[in-house]
C-alpha positions as CSV (number, residue, x, y, z in Angstrom):
1,M,25.0,-1.3,24.1
2,S,27.6,0.8,22.5
3,Y,28.6,-1.6,20.2
4,L,25.4,-1.7,18.6
5,L,25.8,2.1,17.7
6,N,28.6,2.1,15.9
7,N,28.8,3.1,12.6
8,L,25.1,3.1,13.2
9,K,23.9,5.9,10.2
10,L,20.5,7.1,11.7
11,K,17.1,7.5,9.4
12,E,16.9,10.9,7.8
13,N,13.5,11.6,7.0
14,N,10.0,11.4,9.8
15,M,9.7,7.8,9.6
16,K,8.7,6.6,12.8
17,V,9.3,3.2,13.7
18,S,8.0,0.9,16.4
19,A,9.0,-2.5,17.5
20,F,6.4,-4.6,19.5
21,T,5.8,-7.9,21.1
22,F,4.1,-9.9,23.8
23,I,5.6,-12.1,26.3
24,K,3.9,-14.5,29.3
25,N,6.5,-16.4,31.6
26,G,9.2,-15.4,29.7
27,Q,12.3,-15.8,32.6
28,L,10.5,-19.2,33.5
29,L,10.2,-20.7,30.3
30,G,13.8,-19.8,29.1
31,Y,13.2,-16.8,26.5
32,P,16.1,-14.3,25.9
33,F,13.6,-11.8,25.9
34,V,15.9,-9.2,27.4
35,Q,18.6,-9.6,24.5
36,S,16.0,-9.8,22.4
37,I,13.8,-6.4,22.9
38,K,17.9,-4.9,23.4
39,S,18.8,-5.9,19.7
40,V,16.7,-3.5,18.2
41,L,16.6,-0.7,20.5
42,P,19.0,1.4,18.4
43,I,16.6,1.6,15.4
44,V,13.0,1.6,16.7
45,D,11.4,5.0,18.1
46,E,9.2,3.2,20.6
47,F,9.1,-0.4,22.0
48,V,5.7,-1.7,22.9
49,I,5.9,-4.9,25.2
50,N,2.5,-6.3,26.1
51,V,3.1,-8.4,29.3
52,G,0.6,-11.4,30.3
53,K,0.4,-11.8,33.9
54,S,3.2,-14.4,34.7
55,E,4.3,-16.7,37.3
56,D,7.9,-15.6,37.6
57,N,9.7,-11.8,37.4
58,T,9.3,-11.1,33.7
59,L,7.5,-7.8,34.1
60,K,9.8,-6.6,36.6
61,I,13.2,-7.4,34.6
62,I,11.4,-5.5,31.9
63,N,10.5,-2.8,33.7
64,S,14.2,-3.0,34.3
65,I,15.6,-2.3,31.1
66,A,17.2,1.8,31.1
67,S,15.1,2.9,28.1
68,S,13.0,5.2,27.4
69,K,11.1,3.9,24.2
70,I,9.6,1.2,26.0
71,R,6.0,1.2,26.5
72,V,4.6,-1.7,28.6
73,I,1.0,-2.5,28.6
74,E,0.2,-5.2,31.1
75,S,-2.6,-7.9,30.2
76,V,-4.4,-11.1,31.6
77,W,-4.7,-14.3,29.2
78,N,-8.7,-15.4,28.2
79,E,-7.5,-19.1,29.6
80,G,-10.9,-20.2,27.6
81,M,-9.4,-19.0,24.9
82,Q,-7.8,-22.9,23.4
83,E,-8.5,-22.5,20.0
84,K,-5.5,-23.0,17.5
85,G,-3.5,-20.5,19.0
86,Y,-6.2,-17.6,18.9
87,I,-4.7,-16.0,21.7
88,Y,-1.6,-15.5,20.5
89,G,-3.1,-13.2,17.8
90,Q,-5.3,-11.6,20.5
91,Q,-2.0,-10.5,22.5
92,K,-0.1,-9.7,19.3
93,M,-2.6,-7.4,18.1
94,I,-3.0,-5.8,21.4
95,A,0.5,-4.8,21.1
96,Q,0.2,-4.0,17.6
97,F,-2.9,-1.8,18.0
98,N,-0.8,0.7,20.4
99,C,1.9,1.4,18.2
100,T,2.2,4.7,17.0
101,G,4.8,4.1,14.2
102,D,4.9,3.8,10.3
103,W,6.7,0.6,10.4
104,L,5.7,-2.3,12.8
105,F,8.3,-4.4,13.9
106,Y,7.3,-7.7,15.4
107,I,9.7,-9.3,17.3
108,E,9.2,-12.9,19.2
109,G,10.9,-13.2,22.4
110,D,13.5,-16.2,21.3
111,E,14.4,-13.8,18.2
112,V,17.9,-11.7,18.2
113,Y,18.6,-9.2,15.8
114,H,22.7,-8.8,14.5
115,E,24.2,-5.4,15.3
116,N,25.6,-5.7,11.9
117,D,22.2,-6.3,10.1
118,L,20.7,-3.2,11.7
119,Q,21.6,-0.7,9.0
120,L,20.2,-3.1,6.4
121,I,16.9,-3.0,8.3
122,L,16.8,0.2,8.9
123,E,17.9,1.5,4.8
124,S,15.0,-1.4,3.7
125,M,12.4,0.8,5.9
126,E,13.4,4.0,4.3
127,E,14.1,2.8,0.8
128,N,10.0,1.7,0.8
129,Y,8.7,4.1,3.1
130,N,6.8,5.7,0.1
131,N,6.4,2.6,-2.0
132,T,2.8,1.9,-1.4
133,E,2.9,-1.5,-3.5
134,V,5.2,-2.5,-0.2
135,E,3.0,-3.6,2.4
136,A,5.9,-5.5,4.4
137,L,9.3,-6.4,4.7
138,V,11.0,-10.1,5.1
139,M,13.8,-11.7,7.0
140,D,15.8,-15.0,6.4
141,F,15.3,-17.4,9.2
142,Y,18.9,-18.9,11.4
143,H,16.8,-21.6,13.4
144,F,19.7,-22.8,16.1
145,Y,18.9,-26.2,17.2
146,G,20.5,-27.9,20.4
147,N,23.3,-25.5,20.8
148,E,24.2,-22.4,19.2
149,I,26.2,-23.6,16.8
150,T,24.0,-25.9,15.1
151,L,21.3,-24.7,12.0
152,L,18.1,-26.7,10.7
153,D,18.2,-26.6,7.0
154,S,14.8,-27.9,5.9
155,P,11.7,-27.0,4.2
156,G,10.1,-27.8,7.0
157,W,11.3,-25.0,8.8
158,Y,10.3,-21.6,7.3
159,R,13.1,-20.1,5.8
160,S,11.8,-16.5,5.5
161,E,9.0,-14.4,7.4
162,A,7.4,-10.9,7.3
163,R,8.6,-9.3,10.4
164,I,7.9,-5.6,9.2
165,V,4.5,-4.5,8.5
166,K,3.1,-0.8,7.3
167,S,0.7,0.4,9.8
168,S,-1.4,2.4,6.8
169,V,-2.2,-1.5,5.7
170,R,-5.1,-3.5,7.7
171,S,-3.1,-6.4,9.0
172,Y,-4.0,-8.6,11.8
173,A,-2.6,-11.9,13.1
174,P,-5.2,-15.0,13.6
175,D,-2.9,-17.1,15.2
176,G,0.0,-14.7,16.1
177,L,2.6,-16.6,13.4
178,F,2.0,-14.4,10.4
179,W,-0.6,-11.3,9.4
180,V,-3.3,-11.4,7.0
181,I,-3.9,-8.1,4.8
182,L,-7.8,-7.4,4.7
183,N,-8.7,-5.8,1.3
184,S,-12.3,-6.1,2.7
185,S,-14.2,-7.3,5.6
186,R,-14.7,-10.5,4.1
187,K,-11.5,-11.6,2.2
188,G,-7.7,-11.7,3.6
189,R,-4.4,-12.1,1.6
190,Y,-0.8,-12.5,2.9
191,P,1.0,-9.0,2.3
192,K,3.3,-7.8,-0.6
193,A,6.4,-7.8,1.0
194,K,10.3,-7.2,0.1
195,K,13.3,-8.9,1.5
196,T,15.9,-7.0,3.8
197,Q,18.6,-9.3,3.4
198,A,19.0,-9.2,7.0
199,H,18.9,-12.0,9.4
200,C,16.5,-13.3,12.0
201,Y,18.4,-15.5,14.9
202,H,15.6,-18.1,16.2
203,Y,17.5,-19.2,19.7
204,G,13.8,-21.1,20.5
205,W,15.0,-24.5,20.2
206,I,18.5,-24.1,22.3
207,R,16.8,-23.8,25.4
208,T,17.3,-27.3,27.8
209,E,14.8,-29.4,27.2
210,N,13.5,-29.1,31.0
211,Q,12.8,-26.0,29.6
212,M,11.0,-27.0,26.6
213,N,8.9,-29.5,28.5
214,L,7.8,-26.8,30.5
215,K,7.4,-24.7,27.7
216,S,4.5,-27.8,26.3
217,K,3.0,-28.2,29.3
218,K,1.9,-24.4,29.6
219,V,1.0,-23.5,25.7
220,Q,-0.4,-26.4,23.9
221,K,-3.6,-25.9,25.7
222,Y,-3.9,-22.9,24.1
223,W,-3.8,-25.0,20.8
224,S,-6.3,-27.7,21.9
225,R,-3.7,-29.9,22.5
226,E,-2.1,-32.0,25.1
227,P,1.7,-31.1,26.1
228,V,4.0,-33.6,24.1
229,S,7.7,-34.9,25.3
230,I,10.7,-32.9,23.9
231,D,13.7,-34.8,23.4
232,Y,16.2,-32.6,20.8
233,S,17.5,-36.0,19.7
234,Q,14.6,-37.0,17.7
235,I,15.4,-35.3,14.8
236,D,16.4,-36.3,11.1
237,P,20.0,-35.7,10.9
238,S,19.9,-34.8,6.9
239,I,18.7,-31.3,8.4
240,I,21.6,-30.7,10.5
241,R,24.0,-28.1,9.5
242,L,27.1,-26.0,11.3
243,F,27.0,-22.7,11.8
244,K,29.6,-20.6,10.9
245,G,28.9,-17.3,11.1
246,S,28.7,-14.9,14.2
247,H,25.9,-14.1,16.6
248,P,24.9,-10.8,18.0
249,K,27.0,-9.8,20.8
250,I,24.6,-9.1,22.9
251,M,24.0,-13.1,23.6
252,N,27.2,-13.7,24.2
253,D,26.8,-13.9,28.0
254,F,23.5,-16.3,27.3
255,F,24.9,-19.2,25.7
256,I,26.3,-22.4,27.0
257,K,29.7,-22.6,24.6
258,N,29.6,-25.4,22.9
259,T,32.5,-27.0,20.8
260,G,30.8,-29.6,18.6
261,I,27.8,-29.9,16.3
262,F,24.5,-31.6,17.7
263,Q,24.0,-34.5,17.1
264,A,20.9,-36.6,16.7
265,S,20.1,-40.2,17.7
266,K,21.6,-42.8,16.1
267,N,18.7,-44.7,16.6
268,Y,15.9,-42.0,15.4
269,K,13.2,-43.2,12.7
270,I,12.5,-41.1,9.8
271,T,9.3,-40.5,9.6
272,F,6.7,-39.9,6.3
273,K,6.8,-36.1,7.4
274,D,10.6,-36.3,6.9
275,R,11.0,-38.0,3.4
276,K,8.6,-35.5,2.3
277,H,10.9,-32.9,3.2
278,R,14.1,-34.5,2.1
279,M,12.6,-34.7,-1.1
280,M,11.5,-31.0,-1.3
281,K,14.9,-30.5,-0.6
282,K,16.4,-32.8,-3.7
283,I,14.2,-30.4,-5.7
284,E,15.2,-27.6,-4.3
285,N,18.9,-28.1,-4.9
286,V,18.3,-29.5,-8.6
287,F,16.0,-26.1,-9.2
288,G,17.6,-23.4,-7.0
289,V,14.1,-22.8,-5.6
290,S,13.0,-22.4,-2.0
291,L,9.7,-25.0,-1.0
292,S,9.1,-23.8,2.3
293,K,6.4,-22.2,3.5
294,K,5.7,-18.1,2.8
295,H,3.4,-16.2,4.8
296,Y,3.9,-13.3,2.2
297,K,3.9,-12.2,-1.8
298,L,7.3,-11.4,-2.7
299,L,7.6,-8.5,-4.7
300,K,10.4,-8.3,-7.9
């Protein structure tokens, strides 16, 4: 991992940074969770990993990562919690509540950060460390689809999200996907945030269709849903884009190398939701705005 440290200016104050995540069946379901963890280790003081009891070697693999920064918690999921993803919020908060840092950096098992963006993230944390107005920091997202050179660009896919929050604010994740800040015991709101100008590389949709269908079988029950069949070709072709940038070096050995952009099925039938997103995209292009969902309030 020496390439991650080249030219990285480490923080100069007493600010402590905790990263955290939760994972279950990461190996079985094809998550790049080792790459995810290692990608941010250079800029954090600790990494808390909540490992759910799995059917594979996820725990063994995580324990084999050579870093004194990693602290593992083992948990058993409540299989009776099958309402609106609440189990995900619970498991996320188990990890978060065990963090000891000033900043809490949440990383999902299919999200990886580029070595060239680590300095931006670190500087953003330092710049906003003493700013009491700033509660969270936001990443822009690259959503890869079908292969590593294909991106999805649509208001239906969130383009940015808060991934770092201060430990000094009362935050919780109702279904694991975002944070709610509690000003009182009864009312919550999205965190007030600044952008880091860094990107999160989301690789959840480049796994094999077999892995994605197995994931559907394993996780849809936690949302009170039946498993759905995953067919990558069933996608609106108008939202597919070619990725022209570089990937985090730590992902080099993960990909099946591809030479062409992913092709949607020519027989795909455009849905009502697709038409809605196409209209939103036209509005975005005309007015220069983003209409994708945001779980934060952006500060100027």
